[in-house]
A tleap script that builds the chain and sets N, CA, C and O, in Angstrom:
source leaprc.protein.ff14SB
mol = sequence {
  NMET LYS ASN LYS PRO GLU TYR PHE LYS ARG
  LYS GLU VAL VAL SER GLN ALA LEU LYS ASP
  GLN GLY TRP GLU VAL VAL ASP SER LEU SER
  PHE ASN GLY THR SER ALA VAL ALA THR LYS
  GLU PHE GLU THR ALA VAL GLY LYS LYS GLU
  ALA VAL ALA TYR LEU GLU SER TRP LYS ASP
  GLY PHE ASP MET LEU THR VAL ASP TYR GLN
  SER GLU GLY ARG ASN ILE VAL GLN SER GLN
  SER PHE SER ILE ARG PRO GLY PHE THR GLU
  PRO GLN ILE GLN SER GLY THR THR ARG PHE
  CYS ASN LYS VAL GLU ALA GLY ILE ASP LYS
  SER PHE ALA ARG LYS ILE HIE LEU PRO GLN
  SER VAL GLU CPRO
}
set mol.1.N position { 14.038 27.884 -19.208 }
set mol.1.CA position { 13.219 27.009 -18.625 }
set mol.1.C position { 12.175 26.733 -19.372 }
set mol.1.O position { 11.447 25.777 -19.103 }
set mol.2.N position { 11.935 27.636 -20.543 }
set mol.2.CA position { 10.929 27.801 -21.692 }
set mol.2.C position { 11.237 26.975 -22.615 }
set mol.2.O position { 10.349 26.725 -23.429 }
set mol.3.N position { 12.226 26.478 -22.733 }
set mol.3.CA position { 12.868 25.366 -23.758 }
set mol.3.C position { 12.642 24.050 -23.925 }
set mol.3.O position { 12.669 23.419 -24.982 }
set mol.4.N position { 12.320 23.494 -22.368 }
set mol.4.CA position { 12.015 22.306 -22.041 }
set mol.4.C position { 10.723 21.688 -22.510 }
set mol.4.O position { 9.600 22.157 -22.698 }
set mol.5.N position { 11.346 20.239 -22.664 }
set mol.5.CA position { 9.945 19.681 -23.863 }
set mol.5.C position { 8.306 19.959 -23.206 }
set mol.5.O position { 7.302 20.425 -23.745 }
set mol.6.N position { 8.585 19.378 -21.629 }
set mol.6.CA position { 7.460 19.513 -21.056 }
set mol.6.C position { 6.786 20.868 -21.132 }
set mol.6.O position { 5.564 21.019 -21.134 }
set mol.7.N position { 7.378 21.509 -21.173 }
set mol.7.CA position { 6.608 23.155 -20.948 }
set mol.7.C position { 5.858 23.450 -22.559 }
set mol.7.O position { 4.929 24.215 -22.818 }
set mol.8.N position { 6.641 22.538 -23.496 }
set mol.8.CA position { 5.771 22.644 -24.480 }
set mol.8.C position { 4.687 22.118 -24.758 }
set mol.8.O position { 3.676 22.669 -25.193 }
set mol.9.N position { 4.924 20.645 -24.431 }
set mol.9.CA position { 3.569 20.042 -24.273 }
set mol.9.C position { 2.236 20.680 -23.270 }
set mol.9.O position { 1.021 20.579 -23.438 }
set mol.10.N position { 2.799 21.164 -22.496 }
set mol.10.CA position { 1.985 21.830 -21.721 }
set mol.10.C position { 0.963 22.866 -22.567 }
set mol.10.O position { -0.228 23.019 -22.294 }
set mol.11.N position { 1.491 23.362 -23.360 }
set mol.11.CA position { 1.702 24.903 -23.964 }
set mol.11.C position { 0.637 24.246 -25.346 }
set mol.11.O position { -0.315 24.805 -25.891 }
set mol.12.N position { 1.089 23.214 -25.551 }
set mol.12.CA position { 0.068 22.964 -26.667 }
set mol.12.C position { -0.920 22.464 -26.353 }
set mol.12.O position { -1.770 22.839 -27.161 }
set mol.13.N position { -1.596 21.438 -25.222 }
set mol.13.CA position { -2.049 21.335 -24.624 }
set mol.13.C position { -3.410 22.418 -23.926 }
set mol.13.O position { -4.581 22.051 -23.828 }
set mol.14.N position { -2.857 23.822 -23.497 }
set mol.14.CA position { -3.264 24.800 -22.999 }
set mol.14.C position { -3.641 25.593 -23.800 }
set mol.14.O position { -4.498 26.394 -23.427 }
set mol.15.N position { -3.121 25.659 -25.232 }
set mol.15.CA position { -3.617 26.226 -26.648 }
set mol.15.C position { -4.936 25.780 -27.368 }
set mol.15.O position { -5.811 26.362 -28.009 }
set mol.16.N position { -4.656 24.304 -26.924 }
set mol.16.CA position { -5.858 23.413 -27.780 }
set mol.16.C position { -7.032 24.256 -26.885 }
set mol.16.O position { -7.776 25.115 -27.359 }
set mol.17.N position { -7.011 23.778 -25.418 }
set mol.17.CA position { -8.208 24.036 -24.806 }
set mol.17.C position { -8.421 25.249 -24.687 }
set mol.17.O position { -9.574 25.498 -25.040 }
set mol.18.N position { -7.989 25.948 -24.430 }
set mol.18.CA position { -8.277 27.914 -25.577 }
set mol.18.C position { -8.865 27.723 -26.687 }
set mol.18.O position { -9.880 28.382 -26.910 }
set mol.19.N position { -8.457 26.915 -27.526 }
set mol.19.CA position { -8.691 27.256 -29.081 }
set mol.19.C position { -10.415 26.635 -28.660 }
set mol.19.O position { -11.381 27.328 -28.977 }
set mol.20.N position { -10.587 25.437 -28.016 }
set mol.20.CA position { -11.916 24.803 -27.998 }
set mol.20.C position { -13.015 26.547 -26.997 }
set mol.20.O position { -14.171 26.860 -27.280 }
set mol.21.N position { -12.280 27.141 -26.122 }
set mol.21.CA position { -12.941 28.200 -25.681 }
set mol.21.C position { -13.356 29.155 -26.523 }
set mol.21.O position { -14.262 29.887 -26.121 }
set mol.22.N position { -12.769 29.383 -27.948 }
set mol.22.CA position { -13.325 30.620 -28.711 }
set mol.22.C position { -11.737 31.212 -28.872 }
set mol.22.O position { -11.600 31.885 -29.893 }
set mol.23.N position { -10.710 31.096 -28.168 }
set mol.23.CA position { -9.393 31.647 -27.981 }
set mol.23.C position { -8.716 31.336 -29.374 }
set mol.23.O position { -8.937 30.296 -29.994 }
set mol.24.N position { -7.867 32.338 -29.807 }
set mol.24.CA position { -7.535 31.955 -31.386 }
set mol.24.C position { -5.801 31.802 -30.939 }
set mol.24.O position { -5.193 32.580 -30.203 }
set mol.25.N position { -5.297 30.694 -31.550 }
set mol.25.CA position { -3.843 30.974 -30.824 }
set mol.25.C position { -2.666 31.940 -31.615 }
set mol.25.O position { -2.736 32.375 -32.765 }
set mol.26.N position { -1.806 32.090 -30.842 }
set mol.26.CA position { -0.748 33.262 -31.438 }
set mol.26.C position { 0.016 32.160 -32.757 }
set mol.26.O position { 0.022 30.931 -32.829 }
set mol.27.N position { 0.633 33.249 -33.722 }
set mol.27.CA position { 1.576 32.730 -34.231 }
set mol.27.C position { 2.252 32.036 -33.970 }
set mol.27.O position { 2.679 32.137 -32.819 }
set mol.28.N position { 2.828 30.824 -34.889 }
set mol.28.CA position { 3.886 30.165 -34.377 }
set mol.28.C position { 5.193 30.790 -34.007 }
set mol.28.O position { 5.859 30.131 -33.208 }
set mol.29.N position { 5.719 31.961 -34.433 }
set mol.29.CA position { 6.582 32.437 -33.740 }
set mol.29.C position { 6.332 33.172 -31.905 }
set mol.29.O position { 7.064 33.061 -30.921 }
set mol.30.N position { 5.138 33.820 -32.058 }
set mol.30.CA position { 4.793 33.848 -30.704 }
set mol.30.C position { 4.800 33.045 -29.690 }
set mol.30.O position { 4.975 33.176 -28.478 }
set mol.31.N position { 4.552 32.088 -30.481 }
set mol.31.CA position { 4.002 31.006 -29.261 }
set mol.31.C position { 5.132 29.791 -28.980 }
set mol.31.O position { 5.108 28.966 -28.066 }
set mol.32.N position { 6.287 29.962 -30.222 }
set mol.32.CA position { 7.679 29.349 -29.475 }
set mol.32.C position { 8.626 30.236 -29.278 }
set mol.32.O position { 9.716 29.839 -28.866 }
set mol.33.N position { 8.446 31.363 -29.486 }
set mol.33.CA position { 9.674 32.514 -28.939 }
set mol.33.C position { 9.259 33.837 -27.611 }
set mol.33.O position { 10.069 34.686 -27.239 }
set mol.34.N position { 7.892 33.708 -27.111 }
set mol.34.CA position { 7.300 33.876 -26.129 }
set mol.34.C position { 6.736 33.274 -24.873 }
set mol.34.O position { 7.162 32.126 -24.743 }
set mol.35.N position { 5.966 33.621 -23.943 }
set mol.35.CA position { 5.028 33.090 -23.297 }
set mol.35.C position { 3.679 32.973 -23.460 }
set mol.35.O position { 3.051 32.383 -22.581 }
set mol.36.N position { 2.982 33.514 -24.616 }
set mol.36.CA position { 1.694 33.963 -25.081 }
set mol.36.C position { 1.343 33.004 -25.804 }
set mol.36.O position { 2.081 32.557 -26.683 }
set mol.37.N position { 0.180 32.543 -25.552 }
set mol.37.CA position { -0.439 31.150 -25.610 }
set mol.37.C position { -1.543 31.759 -26.889 }
set mol.37.O position { -1.269 31.320 -28.006 }
set mol.38.N position { -2.299 32.360 -26.843 }
set mol.38.CA position { -3.770 32.853 -27.012 }
set mol.38.C position { -4.544 34.374 -26.749 }
set mol.38.O position { -4.709 34.994 -25.698 }
set mol.39.N position { -4.883 34.652 -27.947 }
set mol.39.CA position { -5.763 36.042 -27.567 }
set mol.39.C position { -7.411 35.804 -27.998 }
set mol.39.O position { -7.950 35.146 -28.887 }
set mol.40.N position { -7.784 36.445 -27.201 }
set mol.40.CA position { -9.632 36.528 -27.651 }
set mol.40.C position { -9.613 38.382 -27.938 }
set mol.40.O position { -8.816 39.179 -27.444 }
set mol.41.N position { -10.617 38.643 -28.767 }
set mol.41.CA position { -11.506 39.711 -29.112 }
set mol.41.C position { -12.621 39.878 -28.446 }
set mol.41.O position { -13.473 39.032 -28.718 }
set mol.42.N position { -13.056 41.013 -27.326 }
set mol.42.CA position { -14.121 40.979 -27.041 }
set mol.42.C position { -14.334 42.043 -27.445 }
set mol.42.O position { -13.503 42.942 -27.315 }
set mol.43.N position { -15.997 42.301 -28.292 }
set mol.43.CA position { -16.355 43.618 -28.159 }
set mol.43.C position { -17.076 44.209 -27.000 }
set mol.43.O position { -17.890 43.632 -26.279 }
set mol.44.N position { -16.597 45.641 -26.909 }
set mol.44.CA position { -17.303 46.769 -25.959 }
set mol.44.C position { -17.959 47.692 -26.360 }
set mol.44.O position { -18.223 47.725 -27.562 }
set mol.45.N position { -18.400 48.667 -25.541 }
set mol.45.CA position { -19.124 50.071 -25.872 }
set mol.45.C position { -18.093 50.863 -26.881 }
set mol.45.O position { -18.510 51.433 -27.889 }
set mol.46.N position { -16.906 50.845 -26.562 }
set mol.46.CA position { -15.736 51.504 -26.866 }
set mol.46.C position { -14.512 51.177 -28.134 }
set mol.46.O position { -13.506 51.820 -28.431 }
set mol.47.N position { -15.186 49.667 -28.816 }
set mol.47.CA position { -14.435 48.814 -29.964 }
set mol.47.C position { -14.069 47.575 -29.051 }
set mol.47.O position { -14.222 47.380 -27.845 }
set mol.48.N position { -13.558 46.851 -30.015 }
set mol.48.CA position { -12.934 45.455 -30.068 }
set mol.48.C position { -11.433 45.914 -28.455 }
set mol.48.O position { -10.711 46.907 -28.365 }
set mol.49.N position { -11.511 45.016 -27.764 }
set mol.49.CA position { -10.386 44.859 -27.064 }
set mol.49.C position { -9.941 43.626 -26.730 }
set mol.49.O position { -10.898 42.858 -26.629 }
set mol.50.N position { -8.670 42.990 -26.468 }
set mol.50.CA position { -8.190 42.167 -26.703 }
set mol.50.C position { -7.719 41.747 -25.360 }
set mol.50.O position { -7.155 42.500 -24.566 }
set mol.51.N position { -8.021 40.344 -25.138 }
set mol.51.CA position { -7.461 39.889 -23.885 }
set mol.51.C position { -6.052 38.711 -24.900 }
set mol.51.O position { -6.055 38.178 -26.010 }
set mol.52.N position { -5.049 38.774 -23.751 }
set mol.52.CA position { -3.840 38.122 -24.157 }
set mol.52.C position { -3.858 36.694 -23.321 }
set mol.52.O position { -4.207 36.972 -22.174 }
set mol.53.N position { -3.677 35.624 -23.417 }
set mol.53.CA position { -3.177 34.350 -22.425 }
set mol.53.C position { -2.169 34.026 -22.220 }
set mol.53.O position { -1.832 33.484 -23.272 }
set mol.54.N position { -1.323 33.961 -21.512 }
set mol.54.CA position { 0.380 33.708 -21.512 }
set mol.54.C position { 0.692 32.418 -20.642 }
set mol.54.O position { -0.172 32.436 -19.766 }
set mol.55.N position { 1.476 31.342 -20.456 }
set mol.55.CA position { 1.927 30.074 -20.279 }
set mol.55.C position { 3.444 30.733 -19.288 }
set mol.55.O position { 4.435 31.057 -19.942 }
set mol.56.N position { 3.478 30.902 -17.396 }
set mol.56.CA position { 4.750 31.073 -17.556 }
set mol.56.C position { 5.384 30.120 -17.270 }
set mol.56.O position { 4.878 29.672 -16.241 }
set mol.57.N position { 6.316 29.447 -17.605 }
set mol.57.CA position { 7.132 28.970 -16.749 }
set mol.57.C position { 8.062 29.195 -15.018 }
set mol.57.O position { 9.151 29.765 -15.078 }
set mol.58.N position { 7.706 28.867 -14.039 }
set mol.58.CA position { 8.184 28.970 -12.772 }
set mol.58.C position { 8.903 28.018 -12.858 }
set mol.58.O position { 9.181 27.221 -13.754 }
set mol.59.N position { 9.370 28.252 -11.207 }
set mol.59.CA position { 10.606 27.151 -10.789 }
set mol.59.C position { 9.692 25.686 -10.697 }
set mol.59.O position { 8.571 25.390 -11.111 }
set mol.60.N position { 10.780 24.904 -9.921 }
set mol.60.CA position { 10.011 23.370 -9.403 }
set mol.60.C position { 9.334 23.063 -10.853 }
set mol.60.O position { 9.469 21.868 -10.589 }
set mol.61.N position { 8.868 23.049 -11.847 }
set mol.61.CA position { 8.459 22.368 -12.741 }
set mol.61.C position { 7.041 23.280 -13.148 }
set mol.61.O position { 6.415 23.290 -14.207 }
set mol.62.N position { 6.819 23.980 -11.962 }
set mol.62.CA position { 5.045 24.978 -12.149 }
set mol.62.C position { 4.890 25.473 -13.652 }
set mol.62.O position { 5.966 25.589 -14.239 }
set mol.63.N position { 3.935 25.736 -14.265 }
set mol.63.CA position { 3.776 26.477 -15.186 }
set mol.63.C position { 2.563 27.475 -14.596 }
set mol.63.O position { 1.941 26.872 -13.722 }
set mol.64.N position { 2.113 28.660 -14.796 }
set mol.64.CA position { 0.873 29.418 -14.799 }
set mol.64.C position { 0.465 30.252 -15.852 }
set mol.64.O position { 1.013 31.239 -16.343 }
set mol.65.N position { -0.704 29.627 -16.140 }
set mol.65.CA position { -1.632 30.329 -17.488 }
set mol.65.C position { -2.213 31.738 -16.098 }
set mol.65.O position { -2.766 31.827 -15.002 }
set mol.66.N position { -1.413 32.792 -17.467 }
set mol.66.CA position { -2.143 34.064 -16.893 }
set mol.66.C position { -2.645 35.181 -17.798 }
set mol.66.O position { -2.195 34.816 -18.884 }
set mol.67.N position { -3.218 36.174 -17.989 }
set mol.67.CA position { -4.463 37.103 -18.638 }
set mol.67.C position { -4.312 37.941 -18.895 }
set mol.67.O position { -4.921 38.591 -18.045 }
set mol.68.N position { -3.508 39.178 -20.109 }
set mol.68.CA position { -4.164 40.758 -19.606 }
set mol.68.C position { -4.990 41.254 -20.514 }
set mol.68.O position { -4.522 41.311 -21.651 }
set mol.69.N position { -5.951 41.587 -20.382 }
set mol.69.CA position { -6.792 42.432 -20.358 }
set mol.69.C position { -6.740 44.066 -19.832 }
set mol.69.O position { -6.882 44.380 -18.650 }
set mol.70.N position { -6.527 44.958 -20.853 }
set mol.70.CA position { -6.462 46.071 -19.903 }
set mol.70.C position { -7.757 46.762 -20.369 }
set mol.70.O position { -8.098 46.842 -21.549 }
set mol.71.N position { -8.600 47.367 -19.074 }
set mol.71.CA position { -9.671 48.236 -19.028 }
set mol.71.C position { -9.666 49.242 -17.665 }
set mol.71.O position { -8.963 49.186 -16.657 }
set mol.72.N position { -10.783 50.223 -18.065 }
set mol.72.CA position { -10.563 50.907 -16.727 }
set mol.72.C position { -8.895 51.622 -16.227 }
set mol.72.O position { -8.686 52.232 -15.178 }
set mol.73.N position { -8.078 51.383 -17.100 }
set mol.73.CA position { -6.430 51.796 -16.847 }
set mol.73.C position { -5.898 51.025 -16.164 }
set mol.73.O position { -5.162 51.522 -15.313 }
set mol.74.N position { -6.035 49.075 -16.209 }
set mol.74.CA position { -5.202 48.061 -15.662 }
set mol.74.C position { -5.923 46.793 -16.379 }
set mol.74.O position { -6.977 46.515 -16.952 }
set mol.75.N position { -4.812 46.256 -16.024 }
set mol.75.CA position { -5.599 44.679 -16.161 }
set mol.75.C position { -6.617 44.215 -15.199 }
set mol.75.O position { -6.055 43.931 -14.141 }
set mol.76.N position { -7.763 44.044 -15.151 }
set mol.76.CA position { -8.828 44.220 -14.893 }
set mol.76.C position { -8.904 42.653 -14.049 }
set mol.76.O position { -9.303 42.465 -12.900 }
set mol.77.N position { -8.354 41.579 -15.082 }
set mol.77.CA position { -8.407 39.957 -14.994 }
set mol.77.C position { -7.027 39.789 -13.954 }
set mol.77.O position { -7.044 38.636 -13.523 }
set mol.78.N position { -6.215 40.313 -13.582 }
set mol.78.CA position { -4.972 39.940 -13.165 }
set mol.78.C position { -5.495 39.053 -12.016 }
set mol.78.O position { -4.611 38.345 -11.534 }
set mol.79.N position { -6.644 38.927 -11.492 }
set mol.79.CA position { -5.921 38.014 -10.236 }
set mol.79.C position { -6.812 36.163 -10.577 }
set mol.79.O position { -7.071 35.201 -9.853 }
set mol.80.N position { -7.013 36.495 -12.114 }
set mol.80.CA position { -7.495 35.167 -12.761 }
set mol.80.C position { -6.069 34.274 -13.165 }
set mol.80.O position { -5.321 34.601 -14.086 }
set mol.81.N position { -5.893 33.261 -12.413 }
set mol.81.CA position { -4.500 32.266 -13.287 }
set mol.81.C position { -4.778 30.917 -12.699 }
set mol.81.O position { -5.656 30.733 -11.856 }
set mol.82.N position { -4.042 30.034 -13.147 }
set mol.82.CA position { -4.213 28.814 -13.109 }
set mol.82.C position { -2.853 28.323 -13.311 }
set mol.82.O position { -2.059 28.512 -14.233 }
set mol.83.N position { -2.736 27.336 -11.729 }
set mol.83.CA position { -1.176 26.943 -11.976 }
set mol.83.C position { -1.294 25.365 -11.998 }
set mol.83.O position { -2.019 24.562 -11.411 }
set mol.84.N position { -0.270 25.261 -12.925 }
set mol.84.CA position { -0.591 23.505 -13.683 }
set mol.84.C position { 0.767 23.146 -12.763 }
set mol.84.O position { 1.895 23.636 -12.806 }
set mol.85.N position { 0.268 22.213 -12.011 }
set mol.85.CA position { 1.627 21.355 -11.100 }
set mol.85.C position { 2.463 20.202 -11.974 }
set mol.85.O position { 1.892 19.485 -12.795 }
set mol.86.N position { 3.739 20.129 -11.717 }
set mol.86.CA position { 4.203 18.406 -12.005 }
set mol.86.C position { 3.003 17.650 -11.733 }
set mol.86.O position { 2.163 17.735 -10.837 }
set mol.87.N position { 3.196 16.518 -13.220 }
set mol.87.CA position { 2.434 15.472 -12.962 }
set mol.87.C position { 1.167 15.903 -13.590 }
set mol.87.O position { 0.986 14.925 -14.314 }
set mol.88.N position { 0.104 16.732 -13.832 }
set mol.88.CA position { -0.790 17.235 -14.180 }
set mol.88.C position { -1.245 16.293 -15.192 }
set mol.88.O position { -0.192 15.931 -15.716 }
set mol.89.N position { -2.125 15.734 -15.726 }
set mol.89.CA position { -2.498 15.008 -16.971 }
set mol.89.C position { -2.910 15.805 -17.661 }
set mol.89.O position { -3.306 16.869 -17.184 }
set mol.90.N position { -2.965 15.500 -19.321 }
set mol.90.CA position { -3.969 16.274 -20.343 }
set mol.90.C position { -5.210 16.923 -19.588 }
set mol.90.O position { -5.341 18.118 -19.324 }
set mol.91.N position { -6.009 15.987 -19.321 }
set mol.91.CA position { -7.439 15.979 -18.792 }
set mol.91.C position { -7.792 17.357 -17.599 }
set mol.91.O position { -8.668 18.220 -17.561 }
set mol.92.N position { -6.693 17.037 -16.775 }
set mol.92.CA position { -6.581 17.725 -15.842 }
set mol.92.C position { -6.092 19.558 -16.538 }
set mol.92.O position { -6.472 20.695 -16.258 }
set mol.93.N position { -5.698 19.330 -16.924 }
set mol.93.CA position { -4.984 20.673 -17.390 }
set mol.93.C position { -6.265 21.264 -18.667 }
set mol.93.O position { -6.560 22.452 -18.537 }
set mol.94.N position { -6.885 20.603 -19.667 }
set mol.94.CA position { -7.957 21.213 -20.491 }
set mol.94.C position { -8.876 21.293 -19.654 }
set mol.94.O position { -9.718 22.060 -20.121 }
set mol.95.N position { -9.404 20.655 -17.955 }
set mol.95.CA position { -10.428 21.742 -17.464 }
set mol.95.C position { -10.352 22.722 -16.797 }
set mol.95.O position { -11.242 23.572 -16.757 }
set mol.96.N position { -8.957 22.795 -15.967 }
set mol.96.CA position { -8.231 23.726 -15.581 }
set mol.96.C position { -8.327 25.100 -16.808 }
set mol.96.O position { -8.613 26.223 -16.392 }
set mol.97.N position { -8.205 24.993 -17.500 }
set mol.97.CA position { -8.000 25.672 -18.778 }
set mol.97.C position { -9.408 26.377 -19.254 }
set mol.97.O position { -9.690 27.466 -19.754 }
set mol.98.N position { -10.171 25.183 -18.839 }
set mol.98.CA position { -11.760 26.036 -19.433 }
set mol.98.C position { -12.033 26.493 -18.202 }
set mol.98.O position { -12.458 27.647 -18.152 }
set mol.99.N position { -11.868 25.731 -16.892 }
set mol.99.CA position { -12.448 26.830 -15.736 }
set mol.99.C position { -12.068 28.173 -16.197 }
set mol.99.O position { -12.866 28.964 -16.700 }
set mol.100.N position { -10.429 28.471 -15.947 }
set mol.100.CA position { -9.874 29.782 -16.258 }
set mol.100.C position { -10.603 30.289 -17.173 }
set mol.100.O position { -11.088 31.407 -16.995 }
set mol.101.N position { -10.800 29.687 -18.162 }
set mol.101.CA position { -11.467 30.618 -19.184 }
set mol.101.C position { -13.490 31.387 -18.997 }
set mol.101.O position { -14.187 32.228 -19.565 }
set mol.102.N position { -13.604 30.509 -17.973 }
set mol.102.CA position { -14.775 31.230 -17.703 }
set mol.102.C position { -14.540 32.072 -16.457 }
set mol.102.O position { -15.299 32.999 -16.176 }
set mol.103.N position { -13.704 31.816 -15.865 }
set mol.103.CA position { -13.498 33.008 -14.709 }
set mol.103.C position { -12.994 34.244 -15.407 }
set mol.103.O position { -13.424 35.315 -14.979 }
set mol.104.N position { -12.091 34.261 -16.485 }
set mol.104.CA position { -11.788 35.587 -17.020 }
set mol.104.C position { -12.857 35.875 -18.003 }
set mol.104.O position { -12.860 37.093 -18.186 }
set mol.105.N position { -13.664 35.357 -18.637 }
set mol.105.CA position { -14.518 35.494 -19.452 }
set mol.105.C position { -15.937 36.166 -18.379 }
set mol.105.O position { -16.845 36.541 -19.121 }
set mol.106.N position { -16.254 36.361 -16.981 }
set mol.106.CA position { -17.062 36.557 -16.711 }
set mol.106.C position { -16.126 37.502 -15.837 }
set mol.106.O position { -17.200 37.838 -15.337 }
set mol.107.N position { -15.445 38.042 -15.358 }
set mol.107.CA position { -14.693 39.051 -15.040 }
set mol.107.C position { -14.869 40.273 -16.282 }
set mol.107.O position { -15.324 41.412 -16.176 }
set mol.108.N position { -14.476 39.756 -17.147 }
set mol.108.CA position { -13.855 41.135 -18.454 }
set mol.108.C position { -15.679 41.456 -18.653 }
set mol.108.O position { -16.049 42.599 -18.924 }
set mol.109.N position { -16.801 40.194 -18.463 }
set mol.109.CA position { -18.181 41.051 -18.688 }
set mol.109.C position { -18.381 41.742 -17.873 }
set mol.109.O position { -19.037 42.640 -18.401 }
set mol.110.N position { -18.216 42.040 -16.520 }
set mol.110.CA position { -18.191 42.809 -15.305 }
set mol.110.C position { -17.594 43.899 -15.827 }
set mol.110.O position { -17.857 44.857 -15.100 }
set mol.111.N position { -16.757 44.288 -16.953 }
set mol.111.CA position { -16.095 45.524 -16.874 }
set mol.111.C position { -16.991 46.525 -17.386 }
set mol.111.O position { -18.004 46.129 -17.962 }
set mol.112.N position { -16.756 47.904 -17.255 }
set mol.112.CA position { -17.422 49.257 -17.370 }
set mol.112.C position { -18.514 48.774 -19.023 }
set mol.112.O position { -19.654 48.351 -19.215 }
set mol.113.N position { -17.250 49.184 -19.947 }
set mol.113.CA position { -17.368 49.198 -21.846 }
set mol.113.C position { -18.498 47.736 -21.501 }
set mol.113.O position { -19.726 47.796 -21.551 }
set mol.114.N position { -17.810 46.693 -21.214 }
set mol.114.CA position { -18.426 45.143 -21.837 }
set mol.114.C position { -19.635 45.531 -21.263 }
set mol.114.O position { -20.521 45.601 -22.114 }
set mol.115.N position { -20.183 45.948 -19.569 }
set mol.115.CA position { -20.832 46.079 -18.984 }
set mol.115.C position { -22.405 46.258 -20.501 }
set mol.115.O position { -23.368 45.583 -20.866 }
set mol.116.N position { -21.733 47.625 -20.889 }
set mol.116.CA position { -22.708 48.165 -21.071 }
set mol.116.C position { -23.323 48.179 -23.006 }
set mol.116.O position { -24.279 48.747 -23.534 }
set mol.117.N position { -22.202 47.249 -23.590 }
set mol.117.CA position { -22.369 46.704 -24.542 }
set mol.117.C position { -23.360 45.648 -24.666 }
set mol.117.O position { -24.157 45.607 -25.603 }
set mol.118.N position { -23.310 44.653 -23.573 }
set mol.118.CA position { -24.378 43.258 -23.702 }
set mol.118.C position { -25.474 43.939 -23.398 }
set mol.118.O position { -25.799 44.986 -22.837 }
set mol.119.N position { -26.140 42.654 -24.159 }
set mol.119.CA position { -27.887 42.638 -23.881 }
set mol.119.C position { -27.875 42.627 -22.448 }
set mol.119.O position { -27.010 42.102 -21.746 }
set mol.120.N position { -28.985 43.296 -22.029 }
set mol.120.CA position { -29.390 43.927 -20.673 }
set mol.120.C position { -30.031 42.619 -20.528 }
set mol.120.O position { -30.703 42.274 -21.499 }
set mol.121.N position { -29.959 41.560 -19.222 }
set mol.121.CA position { -31.603 41.056 -18.960 }
set mol.121.C position { -33.018 41.392 -18.439 }
set mol.121.O position { -33.507 41.940 -17.451 }
set mol.122.N position { -33.275 41.033 -19.131 }
set mol.122.CA position { -34.783 41.246 -18.832 }
set mol.122.C position { -35.847 40.508 -17.464 }
set mol.122.O position { -36.550 39.498 -17.500 }
set mol.123.N position { -35.682 41.156 -16.718 }
set mol.123.CA position { -36.213 40.764 -15.296 }
set mol.123.C position { -37.618 41.042 -15.880 }
set mol.123.O position { -37.970 42.057 -16.481 }
set mol.124.N position { -38.521 39.692 -15.521 }
set mol.124.CA position { -39.975 39.536 -15.687 }
set mol.124.C position { -40.993 40.245 -14.201 }
set mol.124.O position { -42.222 40.181 -14.209 }
savepdb mol mol.pdb
quit
């Protein structure tokens, strides 16, 4: 299914939307040969950690944008995904990908190592 032109067109739209959100698109070999789309590094109390976004091709023309970010011994953002249905327009894919990024990054910011690295907000 990954060799379908529709999949690669959606993958290009997703990769640009991720890039616009500060993610780095994977190299062309990974982009064309795997479901990986982009990565993003996050500074934590234990050093840099990387999130990897994937666009999985599902049956009936659906694609699923998922992410892997290992923390606390598991993928702490595994519940975050964005289902791209057949017929979605580029603006729908872009806005959905942006919402996906916001949810993923909020989830990562709640991890223990990330939380203690981020500046604490000062309440008046």
